[in-house]
C-alpha positions in Angstrom: 61.3 267.8 129.7 63.0 268.6 133.0 62.5 265.6 135.5 63.7 267.8 138.3 60.5 269.8 138.1 58.5 266.8 139.0 60.6 264.5 141.2 59.0 261.1 141.5 57.9 260.3 145.0 58.7 256.6 145.4 58.3 254.2 148.3 61.3 251.9 148.5 60.6 248.4 147.2 61.0 246.0 150.1 63.8 243.5 149.8 63.0 239.9 148.7 62.9 237.3 151.3 65.2 234.2 151.0 65.5 232.6 147.6 63.3 229.7 146.7 64.5 226.1 147.1 65.1 225.6 143.4 66.9 228.9 142.7 70.4 227.4 142.6 69.2 224.7 140.2 67.2 226.9 138.0 70.0 229.5 137.7 72.3 226.9 136.2 71.8 227.7 132.5 71.9 224.2 130.8 69.5 222.7 133.3 67.0 225.6 133.2 67.2 225.7 129.3 66.2 222.0 129.1 63.5 221.8 131.8 60.6 222.7 129.5 61.4 219.8 127.1 60.4 216.9 129.4 57.5 218.9 130.8 56.0 219.5 127.3 56.6 215.8 126.4 54.9 214.7 129.6 51.9 217.0 129.1 51.4 216.4 125.4 49.7 213.0 125.7 47.3 214.3 128.3 46.4 217.3 126.1 45.9 215.0 123.1 43.7 212.6 125.1 41.5 215.4 126.5 41.1 217.4 123.2 41.5 214.9 120.3 37.7 214.7 119.9 37.4 218.5 119.8 40.2 218.8 117.3 38.5 216.2 115.1 35.2 218.1 115.2 36.9 221.4 114.3 38.7 219.7 111.4 35.4 218.2 110.1 33.7 221.6 110.3 36.6 223.2 108.3 36.4 220.5 105.6 32.6 221.0 105.2 33.1 224.8 104.9 35.9 224.3 102.4 33.7 222.3 100.1 31.1 225.1 100.0 33.5 228.0 99.7 34.9 229.3 96.5 37.8 231.8 96.2 40.5 232.9 98.6 40.1 232.8 102.3 40.0 236.6 103.0 39.2 236.2 106.6 42.4 234.3 107.4 44.4 236.7 105.2 43.1 239.8 107.0 43.4 238.2 110.4 47.0 237.3 110.0 48.0 240.7 108.6 46.1 242.4 111.3 47.9 240.2 113.9 51.3 241.2 112.6 50.4 244.9 112.4 48.8 245.0 115.8 51.7 243.3 117.7 54.2 245.5 115.8 52.5 248.7 116.7 52.1 247.7 120.3 55.7 246.8 120.6 56.9 250.1 119.2 54.2 252.5 120.6 52.5 250.6 123.5 55.4 250.5 125.9 57.2 252.6 128.5 59.7 254.2 126.2 57.1 255.7 123.9 55.1 256.9 126.8 58.1 258.6 128.4 59.2 260.3 125.2 55.8 261.4 123.8 53.0 261.3 126.4 54.8 262.2 129.7 55.9 265.6 128.4 52.3 266.3 127.5 51.1 265.4 131.0 53.9 267.6 132.5 52.6 270.5 130.4 49.0 269.9 131.5 50.1 269.7 135.1 52.1 273.0 135.0 49.0 274.6 133.4 46.9 273.7 136.4 45.1 270.5 135.5 44.8 269.2 139.1 43.8 265.7 138.3 47.3 264.9 137.0 49.9 264.2 139.7 53.1 263.1 138.1 54.9 263.7 141.4 53.1 260.7 142.9 51.8 258.6 140.0 54.4 258.9 137.2 55.0 255.2 137.0 51.4 254.3 137.4 50.5 256.4 134.4 53.1 254.6 132.4 51.6 251.2 133.4 48.1 252.5 132.6 49.3 253.5 129.1 50.7 249.9 128.6 47.4 248.3 129.7 45.3 250.7 127.7 47.2 250.2 124.5 46.6 246.4 124.9 42.9 246.9 125.3 42.9 249.2 122.2 44.9 246.8 120.1 43.3 243.6 121.2 39.7 244.6 121.2 38.7 248.0 119.7 40.9 247.8 116.6 40.1 244.2 115.5 36.4 244.7 116.1 36.2 247.9 114.0 38.3 246.4 111.2 36.3 243.2 111.2 32.9 244.9 111.1 34.0 247.1 108.2 35.4 244.1 106.2 32.8 241.4 107.2 29.6 243.1 108.3 27.7 239.8 108.4 29.9 238.3 111.1 28.8 238.6 114.7 31.3 239.8 117.3 29.5 237.6 119.8 30.7 234.5 117.9 34.3 235.5 118.9 34.0 233.8 122.2 31.7 236.3 123.8 28.6 234.1 124.1 27.7 232.9 127.6 26.3 229.5 126.4 28.7 226.7 127.1 30.6 228.5 129.8 29.3 226.8 132.9 29.1 223.3 131.4 32.9 223.1 131.1 34.0 224.8 134.3 35.2 221.6 135.7 37.9 221.5 133.0 39.1 224.9 133.9 39.1 223.9 137.5 41.4 221.0 136.6 43.6 223.4 134.7 43.8 225.7 137.8 44.9 222.8 140.0 47.7 222.0 137.5 48.8 225.6 137.3 48.7 226.1 141.1 50.9 223.0 141.5 53.4 224.5 139.1 53.2 227.8 140.8 53.9 226.2 144.2 57.2 225.1 142.8 58.2 228.1 140.7 56.4 231.2 142.0 58.8 231.7 144.9 61.8 231.6 142.6 63.8 234.9 142.4 63.2 235.6 138.7 59.4 235.5 139.3 59.5 237.5 142.5 61.7 240.2 140.9 59.5 240.5 137.8 56.0 240.7 139.5 54.1 242.9 139.9 54.8 245.0 136.8 53.9 248.1 138.7 56.7 248.3 141.3 54.9 250.7 143.6 51.8 248.6 144.0 52.8 248.0 147.6 52.6 251.7 148.4 48.9 251.9 149.0 45.6 250.1 148.3 44.8 252.7 145.7 48.0 252.0 143.8 47.5 248.2 144.0 43.8 248.1 143.1 44.1 250.6 140.3 47.0 248.6 138.8 45.2 245.3 139.2 42.0 246.6 137.6 44.0 247.8 134.5 46.0 244.6 134.5 43.0 242.3 134.5 41.2 244.4 131.9 44.1 243.9 129.5 43.9 240.1 130.3 40.2 240.1 129.1 41.3 241.9 126.0 44.1 239.4 125.5 41.8 236.4 125.8 39.4 238.0 123.4 42.1 238.6 120.8 43.9 235.2 121.0 41.2 232.8 122.0 38.2 234.7 120.5 39.1 236.8 117.5 42.0 234.8 116.1 40.4 231.4 116.5 37.1 232.5 115.1 38.8 233.8 112.0 41.3 231.0 111.4 39.3 227.9 112.4 37.1 228.1 109.3 39.9 227.0 107.0 42.7 225.8 109.3 40.6 223.6 111.6 42.4 222.5 114.7 45.7 223.9 113.3 44.4 227.3 114.1 44.9 226.6 117.8 48.6 225.9 117.3 49.0 228.9 114.9 47.5 231.1 117.7 49.8 229.6 120.3 52.9 230.8 118.5 52.4 234.6 118.8 50.8 234.0 122.2 54.1 232.5 123.3 56.1 235.3 121.7 54.3 238.1 123.6 55.7 236.5 126.8 59.3 237.1 125.6 61.0 239.2 128.3 59.1 237.5 131.1 60.7 234.7 133.1 62.0 231.9 130.9 59.8 229.1 132.3 56.7 231.3 132.0 57.3 231.9 128.3 57.4 228.1 127.8 54.4 227.7 130.0 52.5 230.0 127.6 52.9 227.4 124.8 51.0 224.8 126.9 48.5 227.4 128.1 47.9 228.7 124.7 47.1 225.3 123.3 45.0 224.2 126.2 43.0 227.4 126.5 42.6 227.6 122.8 41.2 224.1 122.6 38.8 224.8 125.5 37.7 228.1 123.8 36.9 226.3 120.6 35.1 223.6 122.5 33.0 225.9 124.5 32.8 228.8 122.1 33.6 231.1 125.1 36.6 233.0 126.4 35.2 233.7 129.9 36.6 230.8 131.8 40.0 231.3 130.2 39.8 234.9 131.4 39.1 233.6 134.9 42.1 231.4 134.8 44.3 234.3 133.8 42.7 236.5 136.4 43.4 234.0 139.2 46.9 233.1 138.2 48.0 236.8 137.6 46.5 237.9 140.9 48.2 235.0 142.7 51.6 235.8 141.2 51.3 239.5 142.2 50.2 238.6 145.7 53.1 236.1 146.2 55.6 238.6 144.9 54.3 241.4 147.2 54.0 239.1 150.2 57.6 237.9 149.7 58.8 241.5 150.1 56.4 242.1 153.0 54.9 244.6 150.6 51.1 244.2 151.1 49.8 247.8 151.4 49.4 249.2 154.9 47.4 252.3 153.9 44.6 253.3 151.6 46.2 256.3 149.9 49.7 257.5 149.0 49.1 260.8 150.8 
């Protein structure tokens, strides 16, 4: 591969505006490291108060199923092994380094052979981000659904949080969650580590085509993520683990946020438990997806606006 054959055409990323009011405080290591502790302690009683009834119902259902069931819990076994395999494959093969080493040379070959739809000169980085999003959709939806239907044909995929029933009745709870999240974002979203991290696609400011293509892929992987963690995992584990399944799910959900801003990774612990409890209560992932969609879109917008990077034209050319 010779990058000089296809030089990337990049639009300079605008500079960040002034740092947020808490930047100095949050960049002092000991303070930043300990901030999540009092926050989690403060939120825990509220989460317990809101969902203690839901947890009790899930535990009762699990106890009733346990009395009827004989033999090993193959669903939980397969689910947890598939979780480990899926996340490992995505970490090694679903990222930018694998794309650059294995897929980008193929695209370069196709481009030199005259495939006009490929334009590495302009969209090299966008293709990389689309590979990342596509690998998440593959690993979070297509693979678990295929494996599950082969292993447990009698199980309905719709029972993995895809039913509409129960969605609208609990929208007020998701609205409350959004109010809390927006309050936190008002304090933290203007901090430099957030602004430097988002959006993932650093040329999203270049044109509306760049921005909207990226956001469509980004939000599609969020739907896949909600299905996997709040639909597939909870559906498989709650049968024997009861409410503990929510907290088991929150562990890998937090870990996939490693590498993101420190406070966001801790926020994923709370979000995982709350969205997991809501998903088990409503048997639906849709409102959780809407929360993700709203928060992610807001973070990208704030990051772009802070650089005065809202697109000014429709296309790169």
